[in-house]
Every structure is written in structure tokens, then in C-alpha cells.
N, C-alpha and C positions, 0 to 999 in steps of 0.2 A: 266201497264204504271203508274198507280197511286202509286203503291208500289215503283217503280223505282224513281219517283219524290220525294216521302217522304224520300227515302234513300239518295238521293242527298242533300236534305235539311238538313238531319241529319248530313251528312258528312261536309257540309258547316258550320253548327252550331258548330260541334266539332272542326273544324279547327279554326274557329273564336275565340272560347273560349280558345283554346290552346294558341293562340297568345295573346289574351287579358290578360290572367292571368300572363303572363311573365313580369318580371322586368328586365330592363337593368341598370346595374351600370356602369357609365362612370368614368374612373380613369385618371386624368390628369398626365402629366409628369413634369419634371423640368422646371422652369421658366414660369409656367402657374398655373392657378387655375380653379375652376369650370366655370368661365366666358367663357373659351375657348370652352365649350361644349353646349352653349346656342342654337345654330342653330341645332345641332344634337338632342338635347332634344326635340325641337319643331318638327323636322322631324319624329322621332320615336314615339313621343306621338301621332301624327296625324295617325300613322299606328296602334295605339291601345296598344302600350306598356306603362307600368308604368316606368318612367325614373327618376333616381336620379344620382346626380354627387357630391359625397362627396369631401370635401377639405382635402388635406394633413394637418397634424399639422402645425401650423404657416402659413397657406396659405388661411385662411378665410378672406373674405372682398373684397373691391374694389382694383383691381390691381394697380391703380395709387397711392392709399394710401399706399399699401404695398411697392411700389417702393420708395415713398417719406419718409416713416417711416418704415424701415425694422424691423420686430418683433425681440424683444430681444431673443437671443438664436438661431436664424435662422442658424448660422454657425455650431451649434452643432447638428443639426437634422441629424439623421441616417436613413438608409433604413428600418431597422427593426421596428422602431417606426411607419413608414408609413404603412408597411405591416400589423402590428398589428391593426392599425386603420381601414384599408380597410377590414381586416378579421372580425373585429367587426361589420362593416356595413353589410357585406355579410351574416354573420351568424345570424344577427337579423331579416332577412327576412323569410317569411313563407316557402319558397322553394328556391332551388338553382337558382340563377339568371344567365342571360346572362351577361358577363362582357366584356366591350370594353375598352381598355387602349392604351394610346399614349406614346411612348418613354419609360421612366422608368415605366410608367403605364402599358405598354405592358409586361414588365418583371414581374410586380406584377400580371398581369393576369395569366402568366405562373406559378408563385409561388402558387397562389390560386387554379389553376387547379390541380397542383400536390397534393394539400391537399384534393382534392375531393369536393371542395366547389362551383364549377362552372358547370352550365349546358352546356353552349357553351362559348368559349373564343375567342376574336378577338384582338390580339396584332397588333397595327398599328405603323410602324416605330420603332419597339421594340428594346430596349437594349437587347442584347443577354445574355443568362446565361453562366455559366461555363467559364468566362473570354474569351469567343469566340471573336476573333478579325477579322478585315478586314484590309488588307494592302492598305488602301485608304488614300490619303493625307488629305482630309477634315475630315475624321473620326479620324485620328491620331492627327491632329492639334487641333481640338475641344476638344477631350478627354484630351489631355495634358494641354490645357488652363484651363479647369474646374477642373481637378483632381490635378493640380500642388501641390506637397507636400510642397513646400517652402512657400505656402500661409497659411499653418496651417488651423485653423478653421474660417478664414475670409470668409464671404459669397462671392459668385461670383456675382458681380453687373452687371446685364445685361443692356447694353446701345443700342441705336438705331443702331449704326454701327454694333455691334456684332449680334444683332437680325436679321439684314438684311443679313449678311454674312452666318449665321448658319441656321436660320429658314426660311428666306424668300428670298433665293438667286434666285428664279425664278420669283420674283415679282419686281415691280418698287419701288423706294424709297418712293414714295407717298403712295402706298398701304401698304408698310411695316410700315410706320409711324402710320397709322390708327390701324393696327394689334398690334403694339407695345404699343401704348397708351391705347388700350382697354383691352389687355390681359397679357402683359409681367410682370413678377415678378423677383425678385432676388432669389437666391437659395443657398443651402448648398453644398459645394464641397464634403462633406462626403457621400452624397447620391450616387454620381457616383462612388466614391472610393469603397463604400460597394458593389455596383453592380458587381465590378470586383473581389470581395473577396468571403469568405465563404457564406455570406448571399445571394449571387447571384447564388448559386449552385443548380442544378436540376439533377434528375435521368431521363435521356431522353429515357431510355429503358422501362419505366413503361407504362401500358395502361393509357389512359387519355380521358377526354371529348373532343368533336370536337374542333379543333383550326383552325382558319383562319388567316393567316399572311398577312398583307398588307404592301407594300413598295412603296416609292416614288423614281422614277428613277433618280432624281436630288438631292436627300437628301445629304446634306453636313455633317450631324451629324451621321446618321445611314444609310450607303449605302444599297440599296435594295438587293444587293448580300448577305449582312450579314443577312438580313431578310430571304432570301431563304435558306441560309446555316443553320440558326436556325431552320426553318421548317423541313428541310430534316434531321436534326440531331435526330428527334424523330423516333424511330425505330420500335415501336409496329405495327405489320402489320394489326391488326384489328382496331385500333384507327384511326380516321379521322383527317388528317392534310392537310390543303389547303394553297396555296400561290397565291397571285395576286399582280403584280406591275402595277403602273400607270405612264405613261410618263409625263414629264414636271411638276412633283410634287416634292417639296422640303419637309423639315421637317414640314412645316406649312400645310401639306396635308389636315388636318381637317378644315382649315379655309380659304385657298386660293380659288380663283375662280375655280369652278369645283368640290368643295367638295361634291356636291349632287351626282355626278357620283359614287364617292367612297361609300357614304352612301347607294345608291341604290344597288350597287353590294353586300354590306354586308347584306342589308335587304333581298334580294333574297336568299342569301346563308343561312341565318338564317331560313327562312321559309322552304327551302328544307331540312335542317337537323333537324329541329323540327319535320317535317312530318316523316322523316326517323326514328327518335328515337321513335315517337309515334307508328308507325306501327310495329316496332320491338317489342316494349313493349306490344302492343296489341296481337301480335302473340304469345309471350311468355306466356301471361296470358291465 
């Protein structure tokens, strides 16, 4: 009995240490910056993870200041510059991190996973790779507005009405105003354009680290059906790919009421798949 008790303590200790040593890198999407991850950082830090949320180039600082004084050169920002910065952050860590990304950040999670730099990836409301489309009015409308080629390199200036219609369509205008004031930024049209081009290309037949796709069923920017289509496009039979949609969630899924349910689902999934990887590794050794 004593030996069994000691064994259970050892297993609990090992599991605790596995979780404790892991770092989660949170990658924001367009029209946001690290401010949008504050609640998630607190949530996962409480669970023992080391959490960091790096800013994209030209996205550092207070969102209100960034809106009032858009950084010089914002309209010239391209996807590859963002991917390079996120890769620099990830490769500076002592081990492969868990990476959670929202929207364009979700595509970046997939790009980093393809490079073998990610332990587990969680794309949330992710822009899809390989110019994958959804024939959905909200998706087509918002994509066309942002990527409009006639606007050249002029940044897309996010306003309250646009933020409500695209990000916070399941929320009241009062709730949207708070979210907008606290987190919204302007952004480069070139980032979305690049997502649809060669820089957004992946080989979906390759083996990959575990990926969990999350979708909001009322998302007006990235419909959840596109998230599911993206997840199902990965074809390697051994690699783990999961998908979960949440009802009554828009593109603001990480910040709107009920975000804790989404975070809790991800937390459970991470623990399950960390254990799976650990036991597989232990068996192989």
C-alpha cells in the first residue's frame, strides 16, 4: 500500500512538473494587441503555465494611443514580418511552447507548427491557409473591406460601428464600446492580403504537433464552418487534430462573456494531450 501511495505521489509530481514547465505563447490577431490576452494570461498562469503575449511589430503599447496615433509605417506591415517576430520569440524559449493564436494569430500558429516549433497549437477563429474560403456573406464582406486593393497601403481604421458588426455582433453596443476602447487597434490591409497569398501556404499532408481548432458559431469574420474545414484539411492519420465550436460566440470569442468556458475546454484538452505525449515518449524510451 505504501509503495502504491508513493507511486501515486510520484505520478502527481511528474504531471505537475510537466504542466509547470510549459510556456504558452499567445498570439493576437488583426485589430488587437497583447492587451486582448490579459484575462487568458491570468487564467492560465493560475493553472501553472508560464504565459507570454508578444506584440506584433507596430502593435506595442496602449490600444487607445495606437488608435489616436497610428504608428508610422503601419500600412506597410506584412504577414512575413509578423511571422518572423513570432518565430524569434518562440525559438528563444528553452523548449517548444504551447502556442494559442486568434484569427491571423491562428494562421501563424499553423505556420509555426509546420516548422516544427510548437509543442501543441490552438488556432482560435483562425484565418485559414491556402486561400481556403467560405461562401458566407459576413466572411466575404469583411474580407473585401479589409483587403480592398483600391485602398493601397492605407491602414484600415477600425471604428466602433465596424468593431461591433465584425467582432462583437453577439454583444450589446455598450459591451462593444468597452471592448473597443480597451483593445481595438487599426491595422495593415497587407496582412490579410498576404494571408491569401504565398505566405499563407501550408502543406496539410505533413505530420504535425497536436492542433485544436476553436470556432465561434456566430463569427462574422471567420465562420466556424471554415475553421472546421481547415481542421479537416489536415490529412496525416497519426497526427492529432481536434475541432470544437461554441454557440453564440462571435469573433470576440476570447473576450466576450463566457470566454472562461472556451479557456476551460482548451485547458482540459492541453492536459489530456500533454499526458498522451508524455506517456508515448516514456514508452518509447
